[in-house]
Phi, psi and omega in degrees: 000160182266357182085181184231130172264127186212161170266132185297163181288181194311304185297316182290324181295319179297325180289330186262350185281152175214165182260130179211122179053040177077003181249145178265117186250148178241147177289148178249138183235146173261121182258126177229146180211160171207164185241148171235130180245133180245130181237131176283131180288336174205148181075206185258148176288345177275004172300137185301325180291321178293312179298327177296320177292321177299316180299316180300318179297314185290322176294325177295318177300316186288348177264357179294139184303310181293326177299312182297322180294314182285339180273314186254345181077168175207193184299328183259001184212116183259145177232173178298145178297340180253021187281318193308312181301332181288340181232350177211092015268000187084178177274088191227139176293333179299326179299325177283330184285329181237070179282154171270145181263132175235125180288144176271131184283065177234124182304139176059029179250137178260007181281155178211162179258152176252124175254117188275086185243352184071009183248015178290164182276333183233145178276139173294140173303144183304316178300323179292317179300314180294322179295322179294314179299323182292329183276347181287151179291334182256035182305311183299319180296317180295316180297316180297324182285315190263332191232166181302152183296332182272006180271145173214155179296332177294314178294330179294321178295337179270003176097003179268090185262151184286158179255351176211160177217164186230143175239138177244133176246134181233132178241132179238105187254131179291128180240355179151204177224171188291353180258002183288151172298139184300322179295316179294320179296317179299321180295316180294321178298316180296322178295320178294319177299317181297320179295318179295316180296322177296321178299315180295316186287317189270329185248308189285311184301315178300329178286309185290325183291343179241015188274342182297144180232171176302337182262332187225128174259141186242129176235161183208154180201157177143191183305118170074326191297326179290317178295325177294320180296320179298314180295321179296320178294317179297318179297321178294317178297322180295319178296321178294321179295319178295323177298319178296318179297320179297319179297314180298319181298313181293326177295315178297320180296319178293326183283318185263341184062027182219121177294319182299312179298322180295318179295314180294329178295319176296321179298319180296325178300314181292322180295330183285350179287124181292143178277000000 
């Protein structure tokens, strides 16, 4: 997919708008996203060991250099002011499982706040995690996003635990404003797409393609990453085919003692393939 260019919603739009020549202009953002699905090879995906592996994978992704640039921005690359939560930690169940604790500045108070960042030191017990998800106003939305459609917190209390979960990552990259020339805007959009695709190809794909373990299988889908995997597989098959041709050529050369005959023999092989 090519992603979506959009004007942000009310709060974000107010932050990005400016006045120019009596007109109110809004920043334009390119939205790109992809999904990672984790499946337990046995038992439940809510097993602490499985969730621990999921957490390690996601923290590793979020420390990648291009990921940090596209997620948090830098001097040469701007992102939405509301971008970071969508990609660090992302819409992930792990963020709820490993919250960070923040003390409340109230004298003689033992209360604290939970920041759902996936960077906490201790994992919430599964019953506590499920109880928290059950009490949220957006429980159905969270369950639909992260867990199988037939899962419910009620069934979990009865011992019917899910075998896979899903995480969604969203990146919102600034590409210009509504007053930009279309040609210039198109150029910036293509540059942002290329940067995002490079992140997936050079940083994310090598991590996810080797992330599966005996306990946890990792799948992924979304903008560009599937087409990149297809091309990577085709390139690997092509290299293997070229290796086979080289072996056949050298064998023919040793057998016939003639480079010309060896080359023509390979040509005959291709000609003999039916169209």
